[in-house]
Structures are given as C-alpha cells and as structure tokens.
N, C-alpha and C positions, 0 to 999 in steps of 0.2 A: 800460567798457561797449562802447566801439568795438572794443577788442582782442578781447572775447568774440564780437562779431559777425563779425569777420574769421576767427577760429578756427572758428566754426560753419559759415561758408561753405566754408572749406577742407575741413572734415570731410565736409560734404555732397558736395563734388566728389570727394573720395577714395573715399567709399562708392559713389558712382555709377559711378566708373571701375572699382572692384573687382567690383561685383556685375553690372554691365551693360557688357560689352565694347563697343568702338566699333562702330557700325553696327547694333547691336541695339536695336530699339524696345521700350519698356515693354509695348506691346500691338501685336504685329505685324499683327493684323487691321486696325488703324486705317489702315495704309499700303496695304491691299489694297482693291479695290472690293468692294462688297456686292451679292449677287445674291438676288433674292426673287421670290416669286409676287406678283401685283398684280391690280388691277381687281376687287376683291371686291364682292359684292352686300351683304354684311353682315360686320361684324367684331365678334366677341364679346370683350370685355375680361374680365379675371378678376373674378368676383363674390365668390367665397369660395374656400377652400383646395381644394375638390374640382374646380374648373373651370380650364380652360386658356385662354389667349389663342389664338384661332383664327379663320381666315378662312373665309367661306362663299360659294359660288357657287350661284345658283338659276336654274331655268328649267322650262318645261313640255316634254313630249315633242314637241309640235308645233313647238317652236323649233328642232329639228334639232341638228346637231353643235355642240359647244361649244368655242370657242377660248379657251385659257387663256394670258394674257399673263405674260411673265417680263421683269424689267428689271434692269439693272446700274447701280448708283450709284457714281460715282468712276471713275478712269482706271487702265487697265493701264499698267505702267511702260514697256514696250517698244513700239517702232513695229511695227505689224502683229501684235502679240501677241494670242493668243486665250485666252479663258476658256471651259472646257468644263464643262457640267453635264448630268446625266442626270435624267430624270423617270420616275416610276412612277405608274400609275393602277390602283387595285384596287377592284373592286366589293365592297361590304359586304353580306353576306347576313344576313337576319334569323335569329334562333335562337328556340327555344321553340315554342309551340303554333302560331304563325302562319307558320312557315318555309315549309310547303307551301302554306298558304292564300294567301300573298301573290302567287303565280303569276308571280314574276319569273324569267325565264330567266337562267341564269348567263352572265356575260361574262368571258372570260379577261383576265388582267392585260395592261396595255399599257406598253411601255417605249420610250424614245427618248433622243436626245441633242440638245442645243442648243449653238450656238457664238455667243459674244458678243465683240465687239471695241469699241475706242474709237469706231469709226465706226458700229457697229451695236449699240447698248446695249439694244435691246429685241428680243425674239423671242417666239414663241408655238408652241403645239402644239394639236392638235385631238383632242377626245374624241368618238368616234362615239356618237350617241344615236338609237336606233330609235324611230320613231313607229308603234306597233302599235295594234291595236284591242282589246286585253285590258284589263279593269279590274284594276289592280294596286295594290300599296302603293307609296309613294314609294321611288325608287331612290337609293342612296347610293354615292358613289365617294370614296376617299381619294387625294389627290394629294400626292406627295412629291418634293422636289428634293434632289439631292446633287451636290456638286462633285467632279470628277475631276481637276482641275488645281489646283496649289498657289498660283496667282497671284490667286485670288479666294476669297471665302468666302460661304457661304450664311447669310444674316441670319436669326436666330431672332427671333420664332416664325413668320416668314413662309416657312418651308421646307415647311410642310404646310397643306393646306386640304381642305375637303369640298365636293363637288358634289352638290346635291340635284336630282333630276329628278322633278318632280311629275307625276302622271298626269292626263290630260285626257279619259279615256274615262268612260262613264257611271258615276255613283256606284252602288255595289253593297253591299247590306247582307246580312250572313250571320253565323251562328255560325262560329267558327274551324275546327270540324271536325264531321264527322257523328257521331251518337250514337244509342243505343237503350237499352232497358231493361237489356239484358245488358252493354252497353258504354256507360255514361253519360259525358256530357261532364264532369260533376263527381261525385266520390265523396267525401262529406263525413261525418265522424263527428258524432254528436249533440252533442259538445262544441264543434263549429265548426271543427275542424282538417281540412284536406284530407289525403286519403290520400297524395298525392304532393306533396312540397314545391315551392313556387314557385321558378322559376329566379331567379337573383340577378345578372343581367347587364344592362347598359344596353340592348342590342338584343334582349333576350329578353322576349317578350310572352306573358303567360299566356293560358289559354283564356278565351273570352268572346264578345261580339258585336262584330264588326269592320266597319269601313267601308273599302272599296276604291274606287279610281278617283278621279274628280274631286271634290275636297273644297271647292270654292269656293261652296257653298251650305249653309245649315243643313239637316240631314237629321233627320227624326223618324219614329218607328214606335210602334205600340201593342204592349204585352206582355200575354199571357194566361198564367196559371198554372193548369195542369190536373192534378188529382189522378189518380194511377194507383192506388197503394195508400197513399201518404202523404196526410195530411189537412191542408189549409190551415188555419192558425190553431192547430193543436195540435202538428203536426210541423215546420212551417216558416212563415215570415212573408214575403210579398212586400214589397219595399222601394219598388217603383214600378210604375206601369201604363203609362208611356210613357218612351221613351228619346229623347234629343236629342244629336246631334253638332253642335257649333258649327263653322262654316266655318273653313277654313284657306286663306288666299289669299296667293299670292306676286305682287308687283308689281315689274316692272323699274323701276329708277331711284328707288325709294322708300328713304328713309333710315330704317332700322328701329332700334328700341331693343331692349334685352334682353327687355322685357316684351311686345312686340307682334310679334316676328319669327316667321316661319313655319318656321324651321329647328329641328326638334323632335327630332333624333336623340339629343341628350344630355338630353332631358327626356321619358323614357318615359311619365310620368304624363299627358302631353299627346297621346300616340299615340291614334289613333281606335279604341280597344278599350274596351268596357265590361266590367269584370271581375266576378267572382262577388260580391265584397264589396259591389257597388253594385246587385245584383239581388235578393238574398234573405238571410235569416238562418235558421238551423235552431234548433229548440227541443228541449231535452233533456227528454223526458217521464218519465225515470226508470223506464221499463218495459222489460222484456226482450222483444225482438222476435225472432221466429223467422227472419226474412229482411229484407233491405234494403227500406226504404220509398222509393218512387219517385214523382216528379212530373216534369212537363215544362213547359218555357217555350216559348211559341209567338209568333213575330213576325207582325204583320199591319199593314195600312194604311200602307205607307211613303210618305213625302212627299219629293220630290226625289231619289229613288233607286229602284232595282229590287232584287228579292231575288236572292241568289246561290244556292249549292247547298244551304245548310242553314238552313231556317226554324225548326227546332225543336231545342231542346237538352234532354237528359234529365239529371235529377239523382237520385242514389241517396244516401239517408241511412243510414249504417252505425250499428247499435246499439252503444253502448259500456257497456251495463249487464251484459251477459253477460261471462264471463271473456275477457280479451283481453290481448295483448302490444302494447307500443308503444315507439317511440324517444321519449325525453323532449324531445330537441331535434331538429328536422327539418333544420336547416342547421348543419353542424359545420365550423368553420374550423380547418384543420390546418396548422401550421407545419412545412414539410418538414424544417427543420434540427433540430427537437426529436425527430425519429425516430419519433414516435408521435402518434396522435390518440385521445383518450378519448371514449367515448360511453356513455350510460346507457340500459339497457333496463328497463322496468318492467312489472308486471302489476297488474291492479286487484282481484285476489283473493289472499288469503294462505293459502288452504286447500290442503292436500295438496302434492304435488310436481307440477311442470310444466316443460316444456322446449320450446325452439324452436331451429331452426338459423339462425344469423346468417351472412350471407355478403356479400362485395363483388360488385358488378355494374357493368359498364360501361353508360353511358347510350346509348340509341340515338341516331343522328345526326339524328333529326328534332327533337331538343331543343337540341342545341348544335352549334357548328362542330366539325369533326373535330379541329382543333388544340387544343381545350379538353378533350378526353377524356383523362383520366389513364390511363396504361398500366400494367398489372400487371407487376412485375419491373423496371420502369423508374422509375415514380413512387411506387409503393406495392407492398406485398406482399399478394397475394390472400389473403383470409381466408374460411375456412369452418369454423365452430366451433359446437358445441352450447352453449346457455346453459341451465343447469339451476337451477331454483329449489327450495330445500328448504321444508318447511312453515314458514310464517311469513315467508319472504323475499318481498319485493316489488320489489326493485331489484337490478340487477347492472351493474357497470362493465366494459366490454370495451375492448380496445385494438387498433388497427390500425396496422401498421408503415408509416411513410412513408420514402421514400428521398430524401435531399438531394443535389442536383447543380445545377450552375450553369445548366444549360439548361432547368430547370423553369420554365414560364411561369406567372405569377400567374393564379389562377383556374381552373386545371385541376381537374377534378372526377371523382368516381365516386359510385356509390350504395351504400347498405347496405340489405339487405332481410332480413326474417324469414320463414322458410318452415317447413313441416312442424310446426306447433304441436301441442301435446298435444291429445288428444281433448277436446272441449268448449270449446276455446279458439279465438279468431280473432286476426287481426293487423289493427291499425287504421291503421298508417301505415308509411312508409319514410323513410329519411334520405338527405340529400345531403352529401357531404364535399367541401369546396372547399379546395384547397391554396393 
C-alpha cells in the first residue's frame, strides 16, 4: 500500500512537470489582479436561464452627472507598474412604436481610459446627464470595461453594467402615436390577429397608451369607447373603463430585491405601456362587410398626469369573411445556416383561381435599430414571386433564401408582404422574418 502511494505521488509529479512547464500557473488569471465596475445600486443574480448576472446604477435627471467607480483587487507584480483599462458608454435607444414617442435625444458614445496602480487601486469616470424639462421615457446606458494591458484581467460579470436615468419632469399620458379613421392605431382582423406582427425584442414596445416623465405616483385615467361605424357589443368588446399605471420609484441607498427593483429594461411587460390586448377584444360576426369597421378610444380625467399629444386612438376591424390571403404565421424564425426559411400563405376560399404577389420588404427604422435590419444580398436574397392558387387549393408554401455568414447578428429581420391580390380578394396580414 505504501509503495502504491509513492508511485502515485511520483506519477502526479511527472504529469505535472510534463503538462505544465515550470513558471506556468494552472490559471494565470489567479496571479493577476482583477479589475471590475463597482458601487452598484442593484445587482441582479441569475433567476433562470434567460437572465444574466448584471449590475445596475440608478438616478434621476436632477441628480446630474454620474460618477462610475472602478476598482482593482490584488497587486501588480512590478514596482510602478500600471494596469490600463478602457471604458465605453453607449445609449440604448428604444425600438418599436415608442421610439419616436419617447422624446429622448440621441447621445453619442463615450470612450475613455483609466490607469490603475498598486498605489491607486480605484478610479472613476463621469457620464454626463442632462437635466432637461421634457417628459421622456427612462434613459438607458450600457457601460463596458476592457483591459488593454496583459498584467490584469477584467473580472466577469462585473465588466458590464446598465445606468438608468429616470425622468423627473411632469408625468404625461398619451397614445404612442397619432391616428385617424384612414390611418388607425390598430388594424385588427375579426379573428383577433393584428395586421402587423408585434415586434419581438426586449426594448421593442408595441402601440398602446404610454406614460412618460415622472413615474413616482400612481396615474389613472378614464377610457371611452366611441362607435364610428363599428358597434360596441356586436363588433368589439371593451375590457376596461379606467387605466392605472402603478408608480415606479427609485431610492438611493435602498437594497432592492429582484421583485421590487425599478430597473425594468429586461422586463418589458413592466414598461408603462398598456397594450391592445388589455383594452378590447374584437368579435367575429361572420358577416361580410364592405369596408373596415372603425371605433375610437378616448382618454379623459387624468390623475397625477397631464395629457400628451394623442388623447385618442382609432381602431379598424378588418373583415375576414370575404375572400382574403394571409400568412399562417406572422413571426417566422429563420436559421441563416439552413439557407432558407419556409412560410405558408393561405386563402379562406377554395373557389376558382386566385393569386397575389409576395415580396420581401425592409422594415422602416421607426420600428427597429438600424443594426437589426437584415440587408438583401447580404443576409437574405430579395424575393418577389407570384403565388397562384388553383381551384380547390387553399395553402401554398414559399421559401426565401437566407445567406449564412459569421457576421450576421442574431435577431436581424425583414418583412414579407402580399400585394396585388386578385379581384375580390384582400390581404389580412403581413409576416416578420427574424434570423
């Protein structure tokens, strides 16, 4: 037994000497000092597989410029040696319907360099924060550290954090955009589907009633549903007569938990927008309508807020009983490496022949950030193709060619639309392709 122990020890020493030459540590980072962002107002630990460990800083506009502390743990090996890190601060812009409504002026990225030594293990940089008089959405900034010297390492996950700048100007209640009978806020089929698919990104907020400005008080308002040519009770059903926005308050020095923190960027369902699904439902009357049925939603009697630019939102109900074409799925996930994405187009009548032109279309940049727009010839092959249905046919499968390359960013997207339908047919929706 003793001889086996000796041989085991010798074998261990031999393997160590063979695999790891003298002077090389099993984990070189252990011998180097760690540099990290610090002084967080809230730290979110991983709750489930979709979430990341991340630090948050918070403040109001009136608090002014924000100092971000950086610290080094451990010692540099040489006397007078310096560890150099760079920082980057990028403003996060909203996407979707509220991009323009948020009224946040763009701020260019900020870059800089910090030097840390054994005698100066802490440093900081300042993010300028403007205290204006506009009622805005909460502003977000992503802060990132990188090491430019090999004598220290950036400790994960403390290399990145988010700064939230909460607005402190008067709370303002408004629909996300202006609308009219001819350009409704919502265009909804009688089966309940929106003509345009909802965006599917964290920072993308759909159309609805939004609250800007100071969120530190509960805000309420009354809703009125007014018939234009749609009829309440037979064409649609209101879901509420009053809306309430619960207050969102940030307090310096408070120890927040996951369930009570005001940092809402990664929980869009908590963003102060009341969406279509919470306002009304449509009723399929099984009758052929000659034109869209319209009603409007009007805001009144606000408490703890003023009204913004849009107090009224128009809704158009599109008939689905007359012959029409539609995409069976409105959000299509396409794997760029499979070289194609399949989608199905259907019609609700099997009589006679019918056709429509299907084509790809880039989204306008009011809906997504420019870097999320897929480019024809780079990310996909533009499509323009007639879809023809023979008598008795009700579905067709069409393919769009995707281009695989290493630089494709996850989530890039483009739209598919149906145009020029046969006489007597309409188009009830469009589709979003997400790569």
